[in-house]
C-alpha positions as CSV (number, residue, x, y, z in Angstrom):
1,M,-5.0,7.2,12.2
2,A,-3.9,8.4,9.1
3,I,-2.6,6.7,5.8
4,E,0.0,8.3,3.4
5,N,0.7,6.9,0.0
6,V,4.4,6.3,-0.3
7,T,4.6,4.7,-3.5
8,P,6.7,6.7,-6.0
9,V,5.3,8.3,-8.9
10,L,7.2,6.5,-11.8
11,W,7.4,2.9,-12.6
12,P,9.2,1.5,-15.4
13,S,6.5,0.1,-17.8
14,G,5.7,-3.7,-17.3
15,D,7.2,-4.2,-14.1
16,E,5.4,-5.3,-10.8
17,V,4.3,-2.1,-8.9
18,T,4.1,-2.8,-5.2
19,L,1.9,0.0,-3.7
20,R,3.2,1.5,-0.2
21,F,0.9,2.8,2.2
22,R,2.8,4.9,5.9
23,V,0.3,4.2,8.6
24,T,0.5,6.7,11.7
25,G,-1.8,6.5,14.7
26,R,-2.6,3.1,16.1
27,F,-2.5,-0.1,13.7
28,R,-2.3,-4.0,14.1
29,E,0.4,-5.5,12.1
30,E,-1.7,-8.4,12.2
31,A,-4.4,-6.4,9.9
32,V,-5.6,-6.8,6.3
33,G,-7.1,-4.8,4.0
34,T,-7.9,-4.5,0.3
35,V,-6.5,-2.0,-2.4
36,R,-8.5,-1.6,-5.3
37,V,-6.7,-0.3,-8.8
38,V,-9.3,1.2,-11.0
39,P,-7.3,1.9,-14.5
40,E,-9.0,4.6,-17.4
41,G,-11.0,2.4,-19.6
42,Q,-9.9,-1.1,-18.1
43,P,-11.8,-3.4,-15.6
44,S,-10.8,-2.8,-11.5
45,E,-8.8,-5.4,-9.8
46,D,-8.1,-5.7,-5.9
47,Y,-4.9,-6.9,-4.0
48,P,-4.3,-7.8,-0.5
49,L,-2.8,-5.5,1.6
50,T,-0.5,-6.5,4.4
51,F,1.7,-5.0,7.0
52,E,5.8,-5.1,5.4
53,S,7.3,-3.3,8.3
54,R,7.7,-0.8,11.2
55,T,9.5,2.3,10.6
56,R,12.2,4.0,13.2
57,D,9.4,6.5,14.4
58,D,6.9,3.9,15.3
59,K,4.7,3.8,12.2
60,A,4.1,1.2,9.8
61,V,4.3,0.6,6.1
62,F,1.6,-1.5,4.6
63,A,1.9,-3.1,1.1
64,A,0.1,-4.5,-1.6
65,K,1.4,-5.9,-4.9
């Protein structure tokens, strides 16, 4: 299995960000996980990571808001 970050690099300040990851290989749509964001000089925050969609080439996108 491989995981690739496909989140756009730039976001307008103050907007909610959805982190997206493309998964190739074997995966289960019901799989869940956690993304930990560690901003410089600030405490870390954890966000739930869940299945968002399946791509045409049979890969998956998992997302965390």
